[in-house]
C-alpha positions, 0 to 999 in steps of 0.5 A: 248406442250399445256395442251390439248395434255398433258391431252390426253396423260395422259388419254390414259396412265391412261386407259392403266394402268387400263386395265393392273392392271386387270392382275397379275404380275408373283409373284402374280401367286405364282411363285417366281424367285430367292432367293433374296428379292424384293424391296418394289415396286419390280420395278426399282424405288426401286433404290433411285432417279430413275424415270420412265415415259411413253407416250402411243400412241394408235390411230385408228386401226394401231398406237400402239407405244410409249415412255418410259423414265428412269431417273437416278435422277431428276436433271440436268443429264448433270451437274450431270452425272452418271457412266454407261455402255452398253453391246451388246448381239446381235447387230441387233439394233439402240442404239443411244449414245452408243459409248460415253457411252463406251468411257467415262463411263457416261450417261448425259441424260435420257435413252429413249426407243421407236420403231426402226424408231423413235429413231432419233426423240426421240434423238431430243426430248431428246436434246431439253429437255436437252438444254431447261434446264436453267443451260444448256444455254451454252451447245453445245454438248449432248449425248442422249441415245435412244434404240428401238425394232421393233413394226411393227407387230402391229404398223404402224412403217413407219408412225413414229408417235412418236414426240419430244413432246411425248418424252418430255412428257415422261421425264417430267412426269417421277416419282418414285413409282409404274411403269406401265407395259405391253402395255404402253410406248415403249411396247405398240406394242411389241410381246414376244415369240409369245404373247403380250410383253411390259414393265416389271420391277423388283428389288432385295435387297441384305442382310445386310452382302452383302451391302443392295444394290438395283438392279432394271431392266426395260425391253422392250420385243419384242423377240422370242424363247421358253418361259420358266417360272422358269423351266416350259417349257410353250412355249413347253407345249402350242405349241407356240414357234419359231420352231414349224412350221416356223419362222415368223415376230412375232418370231424375235425381240429385248430386251432392258434392263435397269439396275439401282443400288445404289451400288457404281460401276464404268463403268467397273464394270457396264459393268460386271453387264450388261453382266449378265443381258443377262443370264436372256434372256436365262433363259426365253427361248431366244437364241438371234436370228440373227435379235434380238437387245439385249442391256443392259444399266446399271448405278449407282446412287451413283458410281460418288459420291464415291472414293471407289467402291465395291470390285471385290469379292463382285460383285457376289451377284450383278450378281445374283441380276441382273439376278433375277430382269431381269428374273422377269421383262421379265415375268412381261412384259408378265403377265401384257400385254393384248391382242392387235389388230393393224396394218392390223387387226393383233391380238396378244394374251396375255399370258394365265395366267390360262394355266401357273398356270395349268402347274405350278400345273402339274409340282409341281412348284407352291408355296403354299401360 
C-alpha cells in the first residue's frame, strides 16, 4: 500500500478520534460500573502486549464502515500462538476461523472485526499479512479469525468497500496505549439500542490477593433491546426501545466481544470466561434477538507460557471482572459514538448524554465526585 493511501487512512482515523474525544466515556459521567478497579487506561490494552488498530472508511454519503484489529502480542502470532476460545451467545453471524480455535484452543493471527459482507476480504487480508512475514516463508496453512456485524443501515454494505489493504493497515498500525472508541474502525456504521453504536473498551484489575490479573474487553456494538445503564432504564424512560412501536432494521444486529487477559488460563478456562461476557449484554438490555450474532473471542497472553494454570476455584473473580469490563465497554461505545448520517440519507443520533445524566440524578444513582 502506498504512502498516500496510508496517510489518508490515518488522517480520517485521526479526525474521527478528535470528534469522539468531545464526548465523555461513561465513567466520566459519574457512572461507575462494578466493584473492581479499572486498569490505567481502562482499555483492553491494559493487558500487557495487546495492540489495537483501526482503519476507518468514511466516503461520500453512503460509505460508513471499517476494520478493527486486535493483536494479542506484536510478534509472529503463527509462531507464538496464544490460548484462546470462542463462545457463541446467538449464532446469527459469520465468524471465520472459529472451528479451528474450538478444536485446537489457540489463535494464530490477529483478530479482525469488520462488516458482514467484508469478512472474506478481511480474511484474505489477514492471510496476506501473515504469509508476508519473513519467518512464515514455508507456511502453507493460516487460520484467520474474523468477526463481523451488519452495518448496512448506514453503510453501503453491498458495495464491499473494505479492501485487503485496509485490513493490513489496521494490523500494521495497531499499537498499545489509548484506544479510539465510538465511530471508528469496525464501529463506524453500527447502531446500538437505536442510537449510534461503535467500538468500546474497558478493563479490570484484580486485587493482589486475587492474583492482580488484568482483564480487558473490546466490543463492536450493533444490537438492539431496551438500554439499561447501571440499573437505570434509559431506553424505557426515553421511549426508545425495540418494542415501543415496531421492530425495524435498526433494532436487530450483533455484538462482537473480544476478551484479553494475562491470567494464565487454558482454552477450556477461557471458554468459561467467555461465557460470562454475554451476561453483560443482558445487563445493558439485550435479549440476544433472533437476528443477532453475539460472539465472544477470548485469549490469554500468558497461558501458553505456563505449565500451571489458575485453579478453578480462583476463576470467580475473573468472571466478575469480565462482566464488568464488557458492560462498561458496551456503554463506552455508546457514549463515545457521535451522530452519523449515511446510506439513503439515514441519520442515527448519538445517545443523549445529558438525558442519561438527568435520569441518573432523578433515580439518585449518580456518583458524587
